[in-house]
PyMOL Python script that loads the backbone (N, CA, C, O; Angstrom):
from pymol import cmd

cmd.read_pdbstr("""\
ATOM      1  N   MET A   1     101.660 111.506 100.680  1.00  0.00           N
ATOM      2  CA  MET A   1     100.852 111.439 101.868  1.00  0.00           C
ATOM      3  C   MET A   1      99.906 110.242 101.737  1.00  0.00           C
ATOM      4  O   MET A   1      99.391 109.952 100.657  1.00  0.00           O
ATOM      5  N   LEU A   2      99.693 109.559 102.855  1.00  0.00           N
ATOM      6  CA  LEU A   2      98.712 108.479 102.861  1.00  0.00           C
ATOM      7  C   LEU A   2      98.111 108.357 104.248  1.00  0.00           C
ATOM      8  O   LEU A   2      98.716 108.729 105.254  1.00  0.00           O
ATOM      9  N   ALA A   3      96.906 107.825 104.266  1.00  0.00           N
ATOM     10  CA  ALA A   3      96.208 107.533 105.516  1.00  0.00           C
ATOM     11  C   ALA A   3      95.491 106.204 105.339  1.00  0.00           C
ATOM     12  O   ALA A   3      94.853 105.973 104.312  1.00  0.00           O
ATOM     13  N   ASN A   4      95.593 105.331 106.335  1.00  0.00           N
ATOM     14  CA  ASN A   4      94.938 104.027 106.301  1.00  0.00           C
ATOM     15  C   ASN A   4      94.181 103.798 107.596  1.00  0.00           C
ATOM     16  O   ASN A   4      94.600 104.237 108.667  1.00  0.00           O
ATOM     17  N   LEU A   5      93.074 103.114 107.481  1.00  0.00           N
ATOM     18  CA  LEU A   5      92.317 102.643 108.631  1.00  0.00           C
ATOM     19  C   LEU A   5      92.386 101.127 108.607  1.00  0.00           C
ATOM     20  O   LEU A   5      91.906 100.497 107.665  1.00  0.00           O
ATOM     21  N   TRP A   6      92.987 100.529 109.651  1.00  0.00           N
ATOM     22  CA  TRP A   6      93.140  99.084 109.747  1.00  0.00           C
ATOM     23  C   TRP A   6      92.164  98.571 110.792  1.00  0.00           C
ATOM     24  O   TRP A   6      92.071  99.126 111.887  1.00  0.00           O
ATOM     25  N   ARG A   7      91.442  97.520 110.457  1.00  0.00           N
ATOM     26  CA  ARG A   7      90.461  96.954 111.377  1.00  0.00           C
ATOM     27  C   ARG A   7      90.666  95.454 111.459  1.00  0.00           C
ATOM     28  O   ARG A   7      90.575  94.755 110.450  1.00  0.00           O
ATOM     29  N   ASP A   8      90.944  94.953 112.662  1.00  0.00           N
ATOM     30  CA  ASP A   8      90.995  93.519 112.929  1.00  0.00           C
ATOM     31  C   ASP A   8      89.618  93.112 113.409  1.00  0.00           C
ATOM     32  O   ASP A   8      89.117  93.669 114.385  1.00  0.00           O
ATOM     33  N   TRP A   9      89.005  92.167 112.753  1.00  0.00           N
ATOM     34  CA  TRP A   9      87.599  91.840 112.995  1.00  0.00           C
ATOM     35  C   TRP A   9      87.383  90.800 114.085  1.00  0.00           C
ATOM     36  O   TRP A   9      86.257  90.327 114.245  1.00  0.00           O
ATOM     37  N   GLY A  10      88.389  90.431 114.828  1.00  0.00           N
ATOM     38  CA  GLY A  10      88.183  89.506 115.929  1.00  0.00           C
ATOM     39  C   GLY A  10      88.463  88.061 115.570  1.00  0.00           C
ATOM     40  O   GLY A  10      87.787  87.158 116.063  1.00  0.00           O
ATOM     41  N   ALA A  11      89.450  87.829 114.718  1.00  0.00           N
ATOM     42  CA  ALA A  11      89.808  86.458 114.364  1.00  0.00           C
ATOM     43  C   ALA A  11      90.326  85.734 115.601  1.00  0.00           C
ATOM     44  O   ALA A  11      90.983  86.333 116.452  1.00  0.00           O
ATOM     45  N   GLU A  12      90.034  84.479 115.689  1.00  0.00           N
ATOM     46  CA  GLU A  12      90.510  83.675 116.804  1.00  0.00           C
ATOM     47  C   GLU A  12      91.342  82.525 116.250  1.00  0.00           C
ATOM     48  O   GLU A  12      90.840  81.675 115.514  1.00  0.00           O
ATOM     49  N   ALA A  13      92.610  82.513 116.613  1.00  0.00           N
ATOM     50  CA  ALA A  13      93.524  81.474 116.158  1.00  0.00           C
ATOM     51  C   ALA A  13      94.468  81.143 117.301  1.00  0.00           C
ATOM     52  O   ALA A  13      94.594  81.914 118.252  1.00  0.00           O
ATOM     53  N   ASN A  14      95.117  80.023 117.211  1.00  0.00           N
ATOM     54  CA  ASN A  14      96.116  79.605 118.194  1.00  0.00           C
ATOM     55  C   ASN A  14      97.409  79.278 117.486  1.00  0.00           C
ATOM     56  O   ASN A  14      97.413  78.849 116.332  1.00  0.00           O
ATOM     57  N   THR A  15      98.508  79.484 118.189  1.00  0.00           N
ATOM     58  CA  THR A  15      99.808  79.086 117.680  1.00  0.00           C
ATOM     59  C   THR A  15     100.533  78.335 118.791  1.00  0.00           C
ATOM     60  O   THR A  15     100.234  78.520 119.971  1.00  0.00           O
ATOM     61  N   MET A  16     101.469  77.504 118.416  1.00  0.00           N
ATOM     62  CA  MET A  16     102.242  76.734 119.392  1.00  0.00           C
ATOM     63  C   MET A  16     103.604  77.401 119.574  1.00  0.00           C
ATOM     64  O   MET A  16     104.274  77.746 118.601  1.00  0.00           O
ATOM     65  N   PHE A  17     103.998  77.575 120.819  1.00  0.00           N
ATOM     66  CA  PHE A  17     105.299  78.148 121.132  1.00  0.00           C
ATOM     67  C   PHE A  17     105.898  77.339 122.282  1.00  0.00           C
ATOM     68  O   PHE A  17     105.431  77.423 123.418  1.00  0.00           O
ATOM     69  N   GLY A  18     106.922  76.567 121.981  1.00  0.00           N
ATOM     70  CA  GLY A  18     107.565  75.757 123.009  1.00  0.00           C
ATOM     71  C   GLY A  18     106.640  74.744 123.663  1.00  0.00           C
ATOM     72  O   GLY A  18     106.785  74.458 124.851  1.00  0.00           O
ATOM     73  N   GLY A  19     105.711  74.208 122.926  1.00  0.00           N
ATOM     74  CA  GLY A  19     104.780  73.242 123.463  1.00  0.00           C
ATOM     75  C   GLY A  19     103.543  73.844 124.103  1.00  0.00           C
ATOM     76  O   GLY A  19     102.632  73.112 124.489  1.00  0.00           O
ATOM     77  N   ASP A  20     103.494  75.165 124.223  1.00  0.00           N
ATOM     78  CA  ASP A  20     102.330  75.852 124.791  1.00  0.00           C
ATOM     79  C   ASP A  20     101.463  76.412 123.677  1.00  0.00           C
ATOM     80  O   ASP A  20     101.979  76.938 122.691  1.00  0.00           O
ATOM     81  N   SER A  21     100.155  76.305 123.827  1.00  0.00           N
ATOM     82  CA  SER A  21      99.215  76.873 122.879  1.00  0.00           C
ATOM     83  C   SER A  21      98.889  78.303 123.304  1.00  0.00           C
ATOM     84  O   SER A  21      98.430  78.531 124.423  1.00  0.00           O
ATOM     85  N   LEU A  22      99.125  79.260 122.414  1.00  0.00           N
ATOM     86  CA  LEU A  22      98.890  80.672 122.706  1.00  0.00           C
ATOM     87  C   LEU A  22      97.758  81.198 121.826  1.00  0.00           C
ATOM     88  O   LEU A  22      97.807  81.030 120.607  1.00  0.00           O
ATOM     89  N   PRO A  23      96.751  81.824 122.406  1.00  0.00           N
ATOM     90  CA  PRO A  23      95.668  82.387 121.588  1.00  0.00           C
ATOM     91  C   PRO A  23      96.114  83.686 120.922  1.00  0.00           C
ATOM     92  O   PRO A  23      96.800  84.504 121.535  1.00  0.00           O
ATOM     93  N   LEU A  24      95.724  83.865 119.681  1.00  0.00           N
ATOM     94  CA  LEU A  24      95.991  85.088 118.926  1.00  0.00           C
ATOM     95  C   LEU A  24      94.657  85.764 118.667  1.00  0.00           C
ATOM     96  O   LEU A  24      94.119  85.689 117.563  1.00  0.00           O
ATOM     97  N   ILE A  25      94.136  86.412 119.667  1.00  0.00           N
ATOM     98  CA  ILE A  25      92.831  87.049 119.564  1.00  0.00           C
ATOM     99  C   ILE A  25      93.049  88.528 119.244  1.00  0.00           C
ATOM    100  O   ILE A  25      93.627  89.264 120.044  1.00  0.00           O
ATOM    101  N   GLU A  26      92.592  88.946 118.099  1.00  0.00           N
ATOM    102  CA  GLU A  26      92.750  90.324 117.658  1.00  0.00           C
ATOM    103  C   GLU A  26      91.392  90.964 117.451  1.00  0.00           C
ATOM    104  O   GLU A  26      90.521  90.391 116.795  1.00  0.00           O
ATOM    105  N   HIS A  27      91.215  92.125 117.996  1.00  0.00           N
ATOM    106  CA  HIS A  27      90.011  92.917 117.764  1.00  0.00           C
ATOM    107  C   HIS A  27      90.381  94.361 118.068  1.00  0.00           C
ATOM    108  O   HIS A  27      90.239  94.822 119.201  1.00  0.00           O
ATOM    109  N   ALA A  28      90.851  95.067 117.061  1.00  0.00           N
ATOM    110  CA  ALA A  28      91.348  96.419 117.282  1.00  0.00           C
ATOM    111  C   ALA A  28      91.160  97.255 116.026  1.00  0.00           C
ATOM    112  O   ALA A  28      90.981  96.726 114.929  1.00  0.00           O
ATOM    113  N   THR A  29      91.205  98.554 116.203  1.00  0.00           N
ATOM    114  CA  THR A  29      91.172  99.511 115.099  1.00  0.00           C
ATOM    115  C   THR A  29      92.398 100.399 115.226  1.00  0.00           C
ATOM    116  O   THR A  29      92.693 100.915 116.304  1.00  0.00           O
ATOM    117  N   ARG A  30      93.112 100.576 114.116  1.00  0.00           N
ATOM    118  CA  ARG A  30      94.316 101.396 114.111  1.00  0.00           C
ATOM    119  C   ARG A  30      94.275 102.381 112.950  1.00  0.00           C
ATOM    120  O   ARG A  30      93.675 102.106 111.911  1.00  0.00           O
ATOM    121  N   LEU A  31      94.910 103.517 113.133  1.00  0.00           N
ATOM    122  CA  LEU A  31      95.087 104.503 112.075  1.00  0.00           C
ATOM    123  C   LEU A  31      96.560 104.579 111.713  1.00  0.00           C
ATOM    124  O   LEU A  31      97.433 104.417 112.566  1.00  0.00           O
ATOM    125  N   GLU A  32      96.824 104.827 110.443  1.00  0.00           N
ATOM    126  CA  GLU A  32      98.192 104.976 109.969  1.00  0.00           C
ATOM    127  C   GLU A  32      98.275 106.224 109.110  1.00  0.00           C
ATOM    128  O   GLU A  32      97.444 106.443 108.229  1.00  0.00           O
ATOM    129  N   PHE A  33      99.279 107.034 109.376  1.00  0.00           N
ATOM    130  CA  PHE A  33      99.554 108.218 108.578  1.00  0.00           C
ATOM    131  C   PHE A  33     101.013 108.182 108.152  1.00  0.00           C
ATOM    132  O   PHE A  33     101.886 107.815 108.939  1.00  0.00           O
ATOM    133  N   ALA A  34     101.279 108.565 106.903  1.00  0.00           N
ATOM    134  CA  ALA A  34     102.651 108.564 106.400  1.00  0.00           C
ATOM    135  C   ALA A  34     102.805 109.650 105.348  1.00  0.00           C
ATOM    136  O   ALA A  34     101.836 110.082 104.723  1.00  0.00           O
ATOM    137  N   GLY A  35     104.017 110.067 105.174  1.00  0.00           N
ATOM    138  CA  GLY A  35     104.334 111.063 104.158  1.00  0.00           C
ATOM    139  C   GLY A  35     105.743 110.844 103.650  1.00  0.00           C
ATOM    140  O   GLY A  35     106.566 110.214 104.314  1.00  0.00           O
ATOM    141  N   GLY A  36     106.006 111.361 102.489  1.00  0.00           N
ATOM    142  CA  GLY A  36     107.322 111.178 101.912  1.00  0.00           C
ATOM    143  C   GLY A  36     107.678 112.273 100.941  1.00  0.00           C
ATOM    144  O   GLY A  36     106.880 113.165 100.651  1.00  0.00           O
ATOM    145  N   LEU A  37     108.883 112.186 100.450  1.00  0.00           N
ATOM    146  CA  LEU A  37     109.361 113.164  99.474  1.00  0.00           C
ATOM    147  C   LEU A  37     110.392 112.510  98.585  1.00  0.00           C
ATOM    148  O   LEU A  37     110.956 111.466  98.912  1.00  0.00           O
ATOM    149  N   SER A  38     110.622 113.139  97.470  1.00  0.00           N
ATOM    150  CA  SER A  38     111.696 112.697  96.578  1.00  0.00           C
ATOM    151  C   SER A  38     112.363 113.938  96.002  1.00  0.00           C
ATOM    152  O   SER A  38     111.734 114.983  95.837  1.00  0.00           O
ATOM    153  N   ALA A  39     113.633 113.802  95.704  1.00  0.00           N
ATOM    154  CA  ALA A  39     114.417 114.915  95.160  1.00  0.00           C
ATOM    155  C   ALA A  39     115.260 114.388  94.004  1.00  0.00           C
ATOM    156  O   ALA A  39     115.975 113.395  94.140  1.00  0.00           O
ATOM    157  N   LYS A  40     115.166 115.061  92.882  1.00  0.00           N
ATOM    158  CA  LYS A  40     115.948 114.672  91.705  1.00  0.00           C
ATOM    159  C   LYS A  40     117.365 115.206  91.858  1.00  0.00           C
ATOM    160  O   LYS A  40     117.575 116.412  91.994  1.00  0.00           O
ATOM    161  N   LEU A  41     118.333 114.295  91.835  1.00  0.00           N
ATOM    162  CA  LEU A  41     119.735 114.673  91.952  1.00  0.00           C
ATOM    163  C   LEU A  41     120.358 114.898  90.581  1.00  0.00           C
ATOM    164  O   LEU A  41     121.063 115.882  90.359  1.00  0.00           O
ATOM    165  N   LEU A  42     120.092 113.985  89.679  1.00  0.00           N
ATOM    166  CA  LEU A  42     120.547 114.070  88.288  1.00  0.00           C
ATOM    167  C   LEU A  42     119.365 113.698  87.405  1.00  0.00           C
ATOM    168  O   LEU A  42     118.292 113.383  87.920  1.00  0.00           O
ATOM    169  N   ARG A  43     119.535 113.728  86.096  1.00  0.00           N
ATOM    170  CA  ARG A  43     118.447 113.420  85.177  1.00  0.00           C
ATOM    171  C   ARG A  43     117.860 112.029  85.434  1.00  0.00           C
ATOM    172  O   ARG A  43     116.645 111.852  85.353  1.00  0.00           O
ATOM    173  N   ASP A  44     118.697 111.051  85.737  1.00  0.00           N
ATOM    174  CA  ASP A  44     118.257 109.665  85.931  1.00  0.00           C
ATOM    175  C   ASP A  44     118.344 109.190  87.381  1.00  0.00           C
ATOM    176  O   ASP A  44     118.094 108.014  87.648  1.00  0.00           O
ATOM    177  N   LEU A  45     118.688 110.059  88.315  1.00  0.00           N
ATOM    178  CA  LEU A  45     118.930 109.656  89.699  1.00  0.00           C
ATOM    179  C   LEU A  45     118.142 110.541  90.659  1.00  0.00           C
ATOM    180  O   LEU A  45     118.192 111.769  90.574  1.00  0.00           O
ATOM    181  N   SER A  46     117.419 109.907  91.564  1.00  0.00           N
ATOM    182  CA  SER A  46     116.674 110.672  92.566  1.00  0.00           C
ATOM    183  C   SER A  46     116.801 110.003  93.927  1.00  0.00           C
ATOM    184  O   SER A  46     117.106 108.815  94.026  1.00  0.00           O
ATOM    185  N   LEU A  47     116.566 110.769  94.950  1.00  0.00           N
ATOM    186  CA  LEU A  47     116.596 110.324  96.338  1.00  0.00           C
ATOM    187  C   LEU A  47     115.169 110.341  96.856  1.00  0.00           C
ATOM    188  O   LEU A  47     114.419 111.269  96.554  1.00  0.00           O
ATOM    189  N   TYR A  48     114.771 109.330  97.635  1.00  0.00           N
ATOM    190  CA  TYR A  48     113.421 109.306  98.186  1.00  0.00           C
ATOM    191  C   TYR A  48     113.470 108.921  99.667  1.00  0.00           C
ATOM    192  O   TYR A  48     114.404 108.259 100.119  1.00  0.00           O
ATOM    193  N   ALA A  49     112.451 109.347 100.408  1.00  0.00           N
ATOM    194  CA  ALA A  49     112.324 109.010 101.828  1.00  0.00           C
ATOM    195  C   ALA A  49     110.850 109.028 102.198  1.00  0.00           C
ATOM    196  O   ALA A  49     110.067 109.803 101.648  1.00  0.00           O
ATOM    197  N   GLN A  50     110.482 108.161 103.141  1.00  0.00           N
ATOM    198  CA  GLN A  50     109.103 108.090 103.623  1.00  0.00           C
ATOM    199  C   GLN A  50     109.133 107.750 105.109  1.00  0.00           C
ATOM    200  O   GLN A  50     109.985 106.981 105.553  1.00  0.00           O
ATOM    201  N   ALA A  51     108.207 108.319 105.877  1.00  0.00           N
ATOM    202  CA  ALA A  51     108.076 108.014 107.300  1.00  0.00           C
ATOM    203  C   ALA A  51     106.600 107.928 107.640  1.00  0.00           C
ATOM    204  O   ALA A  51     105.778 108.635 107.057  1.00  0.00           O
ATOM    205  N   GLY A  52     106.260 107.052 108.594  1.00  0.00           N
ATOM    206  CA  GLY A  52     104.868 106.889 108.975  1.00  0.00           C
ATOM    207  C   GLY A  52     104.721 106.494 110.422  1.00  0.00           C
ATOM    208  O   GLY A  52     105.680 106.075 111.070  1.00  0.00           O
ATOM    209  N   TYR A  53     103.502 106.632 110.924  1.00  0.00           N
ATOM    210  CA  TYR A  53     103.179 106.294 112.306  1.00  0.00           C
ATOM    211  C   TYR A  53     101.829 105.595 112.327  1.00  0.00           C
ATOM    212  O   TYR A  53     100.877 106.050 111.693  1.00  0.00           O
ATOM    213  N   GLN A  54     101.747 104.480 113.063  1.00  0.00           N
ATOM    214  CA  GLN A  54     100.509 103.716 113.205  1.00  0.00           C
ATOM    215  C   GLN A  54     100.176 103.631 114.689  1.00  0.00           C
ATOM    216  O   GLN A  54     101.050 103.359 115.512  1.00  0.00           O
ATOM    217  N   PHE A  55      98.900 103.868 115.032  1.00  0.00           N
ATOM    218  CA  PHE A  55      98.511 103.852 116.438  1.00  0.00           C
ATOM    219  C   PHE A  55      97.094 103.327 116.591  1.00  0.00           C
ATOM    220  O   PHE A  55      96.272 103.424 115.680  1.00  0.00           O
ATOM    221  N   ALA A  56      96.827 102.766 117.770  1.00  0.00           N
ATOM    222  CA  ALA A  56      95.505 102.236 118.086  1.00  0.00           C
ATOM    223  C   ALA A  56      94.566 103.397 118.416  1.00  0.00           C
ATOM    224  O   ALA A  56      94.989 104.418 118.958  1.00  0.00           O
ATOM    225  N   THR A  57      93.295 103.225 118.083  1.00  0.00           N
ATOM    226  CA  THR A  57      92.317 104.283 118.348  1.00  0.00           C
ATOM    227  C   THR A  57      91.673 104.147 119.710  1.00  0.00           C
ATOM    228  O   THR A  57      90.922 105.032 120.122  1.00  0.00           O
ATOM    229  N   SER A  58      91.946 103.060 120.425  1.00  0.00           N
ATOM    230  CA  SER A  58      91.385 102.880 121.763  1.00  0.00           C
ATOM    231  C   SER A  58      92.386 102.127 122.626  1.00  0.00           C
ATOM    232  O   SER A  58      93.268 101.439 122.112  1.00  0.00           O
ATOM    233  N   ASP A  59      92.246 102.258 123.922  1.00  0.00           N
ATOM    234  CA  ASP A  59      93.094 101.498 124.836  1.00  0.00           C
ATOM    235  C   ASP A  59      92.585 100.065 124.909  1.00  0.00           C
ATOM    236  O   ASP A  59      91.437  99.819 125.280  1.00  0.00           O
ATOM    237  N   SER A  60      93.439  99.137 124.557  1.00  0.00           N
ATOM    238  CA  SER A  60      93.068  97.726 124.616  1.00  0.00           C
ATOM    239  C   SER A  60      94.330  96.899 124.779  1.00  0.00           C
ATOM    240  O   SER A  60      95.438  97.424 124.673  1.00  0.00           O
ATOM    241  N   LEU A  61      94.169  95.627 125.033  1.00  0.00           N
ATOM    242  CA  LEU A  61      95.314  94.737 125.165  1.00  0.00           C
ATOM    243  C   LEU A  61      96.001  94.501 123.822  1.00  0.00           C
ATOM    244  O   LEU A  61      97.161  94.090 123.790  1.00  0.00           O
ATOM    245  N   GLN A  62      95.311  94.750 122.726  1.00  0.00           N
ATOM    246  CA  GLN A  62      95.864  94.527 121.391  1.00  0.00           C
ATOM    247  C   GLN A  62      96.507  95.793 120.828  1.00  0.00           C
ATOM    248  O   GLN A  62      96.611  95.929 119.609  1.00  0.00           O
ATOM    249  N   ARG A  63      96.928  96.692 121.654  1.00  0.00           N
ATOM    250  CA  ARG A  63      97.514  97.953 121.196  1.00  0.00           C
ATOM    251  C   ARG A  63      98.872  97.691 120.535  1.00  0.00           C
ATOM    252  O   ARG A  63      99.766  97.090 121.132  1.00  0.00           O
ATOM    253  N   ARG A  64      99.001  98.152 119.304  1.00  0.00           N
ATOM    254  CA  ARG A  64     100.253  98.010 118.564  1.00  0.00           C
ATOM    255  C   ARG A  64     100.573  99.334 117.895  1.00  0.00           C
ATOM    256  O   ARG A  64     100.177  99.558 116.752  1.00  0.00           O
ATOM    257  N   ASP A  65     101.272 100.203 118.577  1.00  0.00           N
ATOM    258  CA  ASP A  65     101.696 101.469 117.996  1.00  0.00           C
ATOM    259  C   ASP A  65     103.073 101.265 117.377  1.00  0.00           C
ATOM    260  O   ASP A  65     103.868 100.465 117.870  1.00  0.00           O
ATOM    261  N   GLY A  66     103.351 101.983 116.308  1.00  0.00           N
ATOM    262  CA  GLY A  66     104.652 101.803 115.694  1.00  0.00           C
ATOM    263  C   GLY A  66     104.993 102.893 114.701  1.00  0.00           C
ATOM    264  O   GLY A  66     104.129 103.642 114.246  1.00  0.00           O
ATOM    265  N   VAL A  67     106.255 102.963 114.379  1.00  0.00           N
ATOM    266  CA  VAL A  67     106.757 103.879 113.359  1.00  0.00           C
ATOM    267  C   VAL A  67     107.440 103.044 112.278  1.00  0.00           C
ATOM    268  O   VAL A  67     107.905 101.931 112.525  1.00  0.00           O
ATOM    269  N   LYS A  68     107.485 103.606 111.090  1.00  0.00           N
ATOM    270  CA  LYS A  68     108.194 102.939 110.004  1.00  0.00           C
ATOM    271  C   LYS A  68     108.794 103.998 109.103  1.00  0.00           C
ATOM    272  O   LYS A  68     108.368 105.152 109.102  1.00  0.00           O
ATOM    273  N   GLY A  69     109.772 103.592 108.351  1.00  0.00           N
ATOM    274  CA  GLY A  69     110.396 104.519 107.421  1.00  0.00           C
ATOM    275  C   GLY A  69     111.281 103.788 106.440  1.00  0.00           C
ATOM    276  O   GLY A  69     111.709 102.658 106.677  1.00  0.00           O
ATOM    277  N   ASN A  70     111.543 104.448 105.348  1.00  0.00           N
ATOM    278  CA  ASN A  70     112.488 103.924 104.377  1.00  0.00           C
ATOM    279  C   ASN A  70     113.058 105.079 103.570  1.00  0.00           C
ATOM    280  O   ASN A  70     112.468 106.156 103.496  1.00  0.00           O
ATOM    281  N   PHE A  71     114.204 104.837 102.974  1.00  0.00           N
ATOM    282  CA  PHE A  71     114.835 105.826 102.117  1.00  0.00           C
ATOM    283  C   PHE A  71     115.722 105.096 101.128  1.00  0.00           C
ATOM    284  O   PHE A  71     116.062 103.929 101.325  1.00  0.00           O
ATOM    285  N   GLY A  72     116.089 105.781 100.076  1.00  0.00           N
ATOM    286  CA  GLY A  72     116.948 105.148  99.093  1.00  0.00           C
ATOM    287  C   GLY A  72     117.201 106.013  97.879  1.00  0.00           C
ATOM    288  O   GLY A  72     116.769 107.163  97.801  1.00  0.00           O
ATOM    289  N   LEU A  73     117.907 105.431  96.944  1.00  0.00           N
ATOM    290  CA  LEU A  73     118.192 106.067  95.669  1.00  0.00           C
ATOM    291  C   LEU A  73     117.416 105.322  94.573  1.00  0.00           C
ATOM    292  O   LEU A  73     117.293 104.098  94.609  1.00  0.00           O
ATOM    293  N   ARG A  74     116.911 106.063  93.625  1.00  0.00           N
ATOM    294  CA  ARG A  74     116.209 105.472  92.490  1.00  0.00           C
ATOM    295  C   ARG A  74     116.923 105.891  91.206  1.00  0.00           C
ATOM    296  O   ARG A  74     117.112 107.076  90.932  1.00  0.00           O
ATOM    297  N   TYR A  75     117.309 104.891  90.437  1.00  0.00           N
ATOM    298  CA  TYR A  75     117.956 105.131  89.152  1.00  0.00           C
ATOM    299  C   TYR A  75     117.080 104.595  88.037  1.00  0.00           C
ATOM    300  O   TYR A  75     116.660 103.439  88.086  1.00  0.00           O
ATOM    301  N   THR A  76     116.803 105.393  87.056  1.00  0.00           N
ATOM    302  CA  THR A  76     116.012 104.947  85.901  1.00  0.00           C
ATOM    303  C   THR A  76     116.885 105.022  84.646  1.00  0.00           C
ATOM    304  O   THR A  76     117.725 105.911  84.506  1.00  0.00           O
ATOM    305  N   TRP A  77     116.666 104.072  83.745  1.00  0.00           N
ATOM    306  CA  TRP A  77     117.406 104.085  82.484  1.00  0.00           C
ATOM    307  C   TRP A  77     116.504 103.831  81.339  1.00  0.00           C
ATOM    308  O   TRP A  77     116.953 103.805  80.193  1.00  0.00           O
TER     309      TRP A  77
END
""", "prot")
cmd.dss("prot")
cmd.show_as("cartoon", "prot")
cmd.util.cbc("prot")
cmd.orient("prot")
């Protein structure tokens, strides 16, 4: 289990896209929650999985909600 608080402090930067200058103005607060599990299949082999969700704490133009996940096998020798 994990929980994160992400805070963008209002950085102001520009990037060029196709000759146009685009402002990258960020000022938002987001929360992230995730959890995972692992299961031992054999003495040296286990399966793991994790899933999480990140969401903005307020309605703003910088809203970036998202999900993430991963899974795999872990072998130790």
